[in-house]
Structure formats: C-alpha cells, structure tokens
N, C-alpha and C positions, 0 to 999 in steps of 0.2 A: 912127801918130799918131792915127788915128780910133778906134782901139780903147780908148784910155785913158779917155775919159768913160764908156763903156759898163761897163768893169770897176769904176770908182768907184761907179756907181749900183747895181750888183749887190751890192757889199760893204756899202753903206749899208743896202740892203733887208734883207740877212741879219742885220746887227747889230740893226736895229729889231725884227725878228721874234723873235730869240732873247732880247733884253732884256726884252720884254713877257711872254714865255711863263711864267717863274716866278711872276709876280704873278697871272696867270690861274689857275695851278695852286693857289696858296695860297688864292685866293678860293674855288675849287671845294672845297678841303679843309675850309675853315671852314664853308661852307654845308652840306656833307655831314655834318660832325660835329654841327652844330646841329640838323639835321633828323632825327637818329636817335631813334626811339622804340621801346623794347623792350616785349615782352609781359610779363604778370605772371610767367610761368614763366622769364623770361630776365633777364639783367643786362647792363649796358653795360660794355664793355672797350674803351677808346679810342673808335673810331667804328664798332664792330660790336657785335652782340648775341649773347651766348653763353647756352646752356641752363644752368640751375642744376644743381648736383650733387644726386643723390638722397639721401633720408633715410639716416642711418647713415654718411655720408661728409662731407668738407669739401673746399674748393677748394685745390688745390696750385698750379696755374698756369692762367691763362685760355686760352680757345680762340684760334686764329688764323684760323679760317674761320667766317663768320657762321652762326648756327643750330645749331652743334655744341657739345658739352660740352668743357670744358677738361680738364685732368688732375685727377681726383678721387681722394682718398685715404681709405680706411676709417678710421673713428674708432678711437682707441686704447681699450683697456680702461679703464673708469672715466669715459668721456666718451660723449656722444651728440648726435645731431641728429634731431629728430622729423619735420622736413619738408624738402622740397627747398630748397637754400640755396646761397650762395656765400661762406660764412664761411671765414676764413683758418684757423680751428681749431675743433674741436668743443667743446661746452659740458660743463663738469664735472658729473658725476652728483651728486645729493643724497646726503649721508651721514647715515644715521639716527643719532639720539642714543642714549645708553646706556639711556634709559627708553623706547625705542621698539623695535619689531620691524619687519623688512622685510616689507611686505605684497606688494610687487611688485618684483623685482630690476631693476636698471638693465641695459639692453641698448644696443646701438649706435643703436637707433631709438626708444627711449623711456626716460624718466627713472625713477629709483627712486621708489617710493611707500612712505612710512613710516606706521605706525599705533602709537598708544600701547600699552604693555603693559597687561594686565588691571589694573584699579584706577586707571587714569589716562585722561585725555581731552584733546583739543585742539580748540578752536573752528576749524572749517574756514574761517571768514572771516578768521582771523588767521594770521600766520606762526608755525609751531609751534617756538619756540625751546626750550621744555621743556614736558613734560606736566603737567597739573594733577591733583592727587589727587581722585578721585571723592568727593562728599559722602555722608554717611550721614544718613538721616532720624532726627529726634529721637523721643523716646519717645511724644510725643503726635501723631506724624505717621505716615503710611503711604506706601509707594512707589507712585507713579503710573506711572513709567517708569524702568527700570534704566539705569545708566550704560553708555554705549557709548564707542567710541574717539573719537567726534566730539561727544558731548553728555554733560552732567552728569546725575546722578540728579535726578529730579523727585519732590517730596514734596507731600503735602497734609495738612491738619489732620484728625485723626480726630474725627468728630462726637461731641459729648457732650450730656448732658441739658441743660446750661445753654445750649449753642449752639442746641439744638433750641428751647428756650423763647424765646431771643432771636430766632430765625428766625420763630417764630409771631407775636411782638410786631411784628416788622418787616412781616410779611404783613398783620396787622390795620391797621397805620398806612397801608400802601399802599392797602388796600381803602377805608378811611375817606376818604383823600385823593381817591380816584377818585369815591366817592359824593358828596363835597362838590362836586367839579368838575362832576359831572353835574347836581347840584341847581342850581348857578349857571347853567349853560347852559339848564336847563329854565326857570328863572325869567326869563331874558332872552327866551327864545322866547315864554313866556306873556305877558310885558309887550308884546312886539312884536305878538302876536296881538290882545291887548286893545285896543291903540292903533289898530290897523287896523280892528278891529270897530267902534270908536266912529265912525270917519270913513267907514264904509261906507254907501252909499246904494243899492247894487244889491241883487240877489237873493242868496239864501243861497250858491249855487254861486260867484258872483263874490266874495263875502266869503271863502269857503274858499280860492279862488285867491290872494287877497291874503295870507292867513295863510301859505299855503305859500311864496309869494315872500318874505315876511318871514323865514320860518324859514331858507330857503336863503341869504338875504342875511346873516342873523346868523351862520349857521354858517361862511360864507366869511370874515366879518369876524373871528370868533373864532379861525379857524385861521391867519390871516395872520401871527400872531406867532411861528409855529413853522416858518418857512422857514429852512433852513440853507444856507449858502454853502460852496462847496468852496474850500479854501485852495490857494494856488499850489503848495505842496509836494506836494499830492495829484494835481495835473493830470498826465495822461500826457505822456511826453516823445516828441517826434516822431522818427521814424526818418529817417536821411539816406542818400542814394544818391550814390556818387562819380561825378564827371563823367569822370574819366580813371583808373579803377582804383586801383592801389596808389600811383601817382604823386600822385593827389589826397590820399591819406593822408599821404604824406611831406611834402607842402607845408603840412600843418597841424601839423607837429611844433612849430614855434615858438610856437603858441598854448598849448601845454601848459607853457610857462614861467610861465603864470598859476597853476599848482598851487602852493599854499603849501609852502615848504621844510620845514615841520614835518610835512607830510602825504605827501610824495612817496614815501617808503619804503613807507608803508602802501599807497599807490596801486599801486606796482609789485608788491608782494606780492599784492595783489588780482588782478593779471594773471598770477600763478603764476611770477614770476621768483624764483629762489632768493636767499636773503639774501647768500650769498657773491658772487653776480653783482652785486647792488646795491652791496655794500660795495667791490667792485673799482673802482668809478667815483668813489669819494669824493674822490680827489685832483683831479678835474677841476672847472673852474668850473661853477656850477649849470646854466647853459644847455646847456653841452656834455654834462653828466651826463644831463640829460633826453633829449637827442637820441640819445646812445649807447644808453641803456636802451630807448628806443622802437625803435631799430634791432634790438637783440637780440630784443625781443618780436616784431617782424615776422618775423624769421628763424625764430623758434620756431613762430609760428602759420601761416606760409606763406600759402596762398590764403585761409584763413579770417580773416586779419587785417582788422579793421573798425573804423572810427571809432566806430560805435555801441557796440562792446564797451568802448572806452576811456571813453566818456561814462557807460555803465552802471556801470563801476567807480567813477567819481567819485560817482554818485548813491548807491551803496551805503553810503558813509560821509558822507552829508549835505553833499556839496560841489556842490549843485545850481547855485549862483550861478556857480561856475567852469565847470561844464558848459554853462550857458546862454551864457556869454561865448564859449567855444570854438565852440559851435554857430553863434552869430551871425556870428563871423568867417569860419567855413567857408562860410556861405551868402553873405555880403557879397562875398567875394573870388572867388566863382564856382567853388569847388572841389567843392561838394556842392549837391544840390537836395533839397527835402523829398519824402518818400514819402507815400503816402496813409494809411499806418497809423502807429501810435505804439507805444511800449513803456513 
C-alpha cells in the first residue's frame, strides 16, 4: 500500500519531462537555422552550408555534411558556367548570328564570343542583335580610322582652299577679339592707376605700390566672371563597401525595382547577360524578373559581383538619379558604407 504514491509520482515526473522535450528540441532547431551564416563560396541548404560547385559544372543535389560539396554535374555541350555556383542547370552558350564569326568558341567554363564579319561592326555598349554595315567616306572626306568589329569608320573633311581662307578669317577675328579685350583691360588698369595717382600724398614708391594694388584688384575683379561650376552629372560617384559580403548585395535587390521598365533590358545587357536569358524571364512580374536576373548575374560573376558594378552600369546610360536612389537606400539601411575613393 505504501508503494502506490511513490509509483504515481515517478510516472508523473516521466510524463512531464517527455512532454516538454520536443518543444525544447524545436526551439533549438529554429535558433540553429536562424543563426546559420554561410561564406561567399558557400550556399545554405536547410540549416547547413555547402561548398559551391566549380566552374564548368552545376549542382545536381546538395551536400548532407556541412562544408562539403554536394553532387556536381558537368555542363552539357552548348552550356557553361564561368564561376563557382549552385545553379540547378548551366547557362546556354551565345549563338553567333549569320553576319558574325566565332571569335572565341564556347566551352564548359566560358561563353562564346562573336565578332562581326569584315565590313560590319557592333557597338560593344549595346546588345549585338545584328551587325551594322561599315560607312564609307564621301568624296570630300578622308579616312581617319578604319572600321573594326566594334567601331564604325571615322572620316574627316579634306581641307580645301576655301576652307583654308575661312580658317584664316576666323583666326584674324580671334586675334582682333583678343586685342580688343587686352585694350579694355589696359584702359581699366590705366584709369585705376590715374585715379590712385591723383589721391596719392606719399612718395613715388608709395604711389607705385598703390598702382600695383589697383592693378591686382582690377585683374581679380575682371576674372571673377569666368568661374565655372561643375554640374552634378560630372561629380565622381562614391564607391561602396558591403557590410556583410554578398549577403549585403542580395538585400539591395529590391532597390533595383526603381530601374525604369523601358531600360531594364538595356541595363542587364550592360551586365553581359545574353538576350535569350533576359527574354526567358518576360513572363514573370516585373519585380520577380529583376530579382531573377540579378541572381543569374551574381552566379555568373561569382566573387567579383559588386554593387558598384551595378551602379556603374546605370551611370553608363544616364540613369544617375536611379543610381543615387539605390546608393542612398543601401547606406540608410546599413547594408553598405562609403569608401574613401570614388569612381
């Protein structure tokens, strides 16, 4: 009879401990998953960090042991990856157009490079959908620089007798204008000297000093009208340093939704993404489209991916206001800090 209370108390204790254990384990799992931070050369799979697959391969299945590679598979012919990655499939190689020749063939670790055939060119700042025929200089022009695969022919007018005469006339006008200007300055200096000489009561050396001061003052006053101010567009753009590596860059993706929808394709072409890759995201909403293409760009660039390169791409086609907005948001939210140099 005395054993019955003891047995009851033991059973209650066991029930309480086993009932609380799963909650403790769940809390530990949540905290562990939240605290996982992977290095730039790694990616997160569940609550562990796996090493990226090397260039020329893609990820087939993630690792099961932290710090190891998962199962990587070599790119198929006609596809490539230039950097370490964890892409589910390799990127399609660029296909040269009929008016182009293969300058560098595609391999598993680098994309193909196409050049225009002789007689055509493509601007390297634009996506080369088709080559433009090289221009020919007119009869009254001469070749300054021949057409290349990336630039058009440059021509200049051949100097003629009439052009030479007009050049002489222009030179004479310029000389006369300079002389008139010097005459006005000389007259102002003379008036200033004469005025100071009238009011002088000291000796000759003192008067000379006053004249010199007057000349300096007049020269300064005359030059004050020629001060030029630098426009905002010419100011150097500050370089940004990430607070937390590539993680800081990914947190700035949403800011690029500021890029005008009419310019986003040109923006990603500036980042060397192929037109086929850009078009493959057309069915997505605009915000998702931007995020997906930025992810592809990061996988392509690897460790070299930088917010500064994205901002430079915007500046190249006069989207400085958008670049300024993205920069301010990155700084305000603590993802980046200013470096001491600019670009």
